[in-house]
N, C-alpha and C positions, 0 to 999 in steps of 0.2 A: 854507487853506480846504478843506472837503470838496468832492469833485467835484460833488455834487448842488447845492451852493451856487453853484459856478461856472456850471453849466448854468442854474440858476434866474435868475441875474442876466444871463446872456448872451441867454437866449431869453425867459423871462418869461411864457409863455402856452402853453395847449394849444389844440387845434382841436376845435370842437364836431362831433359826428356829425350833427347836424341844425341848422337855422337857429335863431337866438335867438328865443325866444318872446315876450319882454317888450319891447314898443315903448318906446324911450327908456331902457332899462336895458341897458348893455353886458354881453356875456357875461363871466363872471368870468375873471380871469387869475391866474397865480401871483403876480404883483406885487400885484394888488388884494386878493387873499385874505390875503396876508401883511401888507399895509400898512393895511388898512381900520381896525383898532382904533386905530392910531396917528394916522391921518389924522382920524378922528372926534373926536380930542381937540383939534384945532386949528380955529379958525374962519376962518383965512385962506384965500386962493385964490379965484379967480373961480368955480370949480366944485368946491366941497368934496365930498369923498367921502361918500355917504350912509352912515349908521350901519347896523349889522346889523339893528336894530329897524325902521328906516325901510325897508330893503330887504324885510324879511319882510312888513311891512304892505302894501307895494306888491304883492308876490306874492299875499298873501291876497286883496286886492281884485281882482286880475286873474283869479285862479283861481276865485273864488266862483261865477260863472255856469257854469263848466265842472264844478265839483263838484256843482252842482244838476243838471246834465245827466247826470252819472254815476249819480245816484240812480235814474234811469229806465232807464239802460243801463250797468250797471257793467262790462260787458265791451267797452266802446268803447275799443279800444287806442289809436286816434289821440288821443282826448281824454285818456286816462291819461298818454300820453307828453307831451302839451302841458302838462298840469298839472305834470308833472315838470320840464319845461323852464322854467316860470315860477319854480319854487323853485330850480332849478339856477342860473338867471341871478341870483337873489337871494342866492346863496351859502348856501342852506339845503340842503346836500347830503344830509343824512340823510333829509329829507322827499322830495327828488327821487329818491333811491334807492328809496324805498318805491313811488313811482308807476311808476318804470321797471320794477321787478321785477313789479309787477302787470300791466303791459303785456306784458312778456316771458313771463309765465306763460301768456298767451293766444296770443301770436305770438313764439315763442322765436327765430325766424330774422330778426328785424328788426335788421340790422347797425347802423343809425344809432342806434337806441335803446340797443343794447348798448354801442356806443362811448361814448355819453353816460354810461351806467352806469359803465363802466370809468373814465372821466375823473373822475366824482364820487368814486369810491373813491380815485383818485390824489390829489385835492385833500384827502381825509381821511387822507392819509399811509398808505394801504394799497396799496403798489405791487404786491404779490403778487396780490391780488384784481384789481387793475386789469389786470395782464398777462393773467390768466386770462380776463377778459371780452374784452379786445382780441383774444386768440387765438381765442376762440370766434366772435367777429364775423367774423374773417378766414376761418374754416372755412366760414362761410355765404356770405361775399362776399370772395374773395381780393384783389379790386381795390378794396377800400374804403380810399381814401386817408387819410381821417381816422383810421381805426383803426391803419393802419401808422404814421402820424405820431406818434400818441399812444403806441403801443407802444414806439417808439424813445425817447420822452421818459420813459416809465416805466422802461425798461431803464437809461437813463443817469441821469436825475434821481433816480429812485426807488431804483435798485439800484447805481448807480455802475459799470455794466457797459458800458464804451465799445465793446468789440468787438461786442457784441450789438446795440447801438444803431446803430453804423455799418452792420452787415449789414442791419438792418431798413430804415434810411433809403435805402441804396443799392437795395434791393429796391423801395422806394416809387418812386424816380425811374425805375426801369425799367418798373415795372408801371403807374404813372400819370404818364406824362411831362408832362402838362399840369396837374399838381397846382398849385393857386393859390399855395401857400407854397413853391414850388420853391426860390426864392432863399434862404429861411431854412433849408431842409433842407440845401442845399449848404454854407451857412455852418456849420451844426451838425456836419455830417460832418467838415469841416476842423478844427473845434475838438476834436471827440471823438477824432480820429486822433492828436492830441497826447498823449492819455492812454491809448493802446492798451496800454501796458505796466504800467499801474497796476491792481492787483487791485481788484475790487469792494469798496467800503468803505474803501479805503486813502486816507490823506490826502496832499495835495500842497501844496507851498509856493508854487505859482503863484498870483498874486493873481486875484481874480475879475475877469472882463472888464467 
């Protein structure tokens, strides 16, 4: 398996830069974004996964009053970001990116919004752009734990660069010692250290965790 697949199965999620905007709709995870199409084909299970169309419809409904608000104040960065969050949670990442960029054009130093922007790019399999956004967020807020966490994920899951990810996560534990996902970070560091000698993109025969 490729390193990124090992990380994806072992961790399975990223951390939002801001709180989930959509009540009742869990923030997307690597697992849900990858499995949603398959799950939607099956009717079984107590809580079947909503289809992409259902998620979009929910986001459209929740965003509607905010979009109306933006017509009178199109430079309301908080509302722009919140609309982006609705679409992010509905896995409509291209739409979320548009609203995050609009918010950041007005307030480019909002590290939480930029972290969500980077995370959306990572879900769209653009780790280079994701890394760029996380690094920009960290220039504005070096102690932004979510940006550090997700930067490590992009370096390992997106680029297969275990040494870079370990360095980022160790910095996270030192910089933000009370980070809520500390236990997961420690676990990922231990896993990544097993692959320190594997070059980025190189395959390994170790089975996924």
